[in-house]
C-alpha positions, 0 to 999 in steps of 0.5 A: 676313870667311873666304875661305871665306864669301867664297866662298859669299856669290859662289855665292849671287850668281850663283844670284840672278842667273840666278834673276832673268834665270831669270824674265826668260825666262819671263815671255813663255812663261807670261803667253799661259796666265794670260792664259785664267784668267778671274780673272786677266783683269782685273790681268794688269798687276799680275801682269806688274809683280810678276813683272818687280819680282821679276827685277829685285830677284832680278838687283839682290841677285845683282849687288850681292853680286857686286860685294861680292865682288869689291870687298872689299879683302884687309888680310892 
């Protein structure tokens, strides 16, 4: 892979990781507001699960890209 593309993948991986950590940071702040909405009261556990799952997926994807960037061996 060209070096420029590898640097782009590293930047994208860092962005994914930061987005995932941002989701984990915001969940406790947003949940009290969602509980106040009547329609969401009965399914708040599902909404929490979805938010945490999304954070895990984002962090996992970012870590995977960062790991792949640093584990690539240069053949030249």
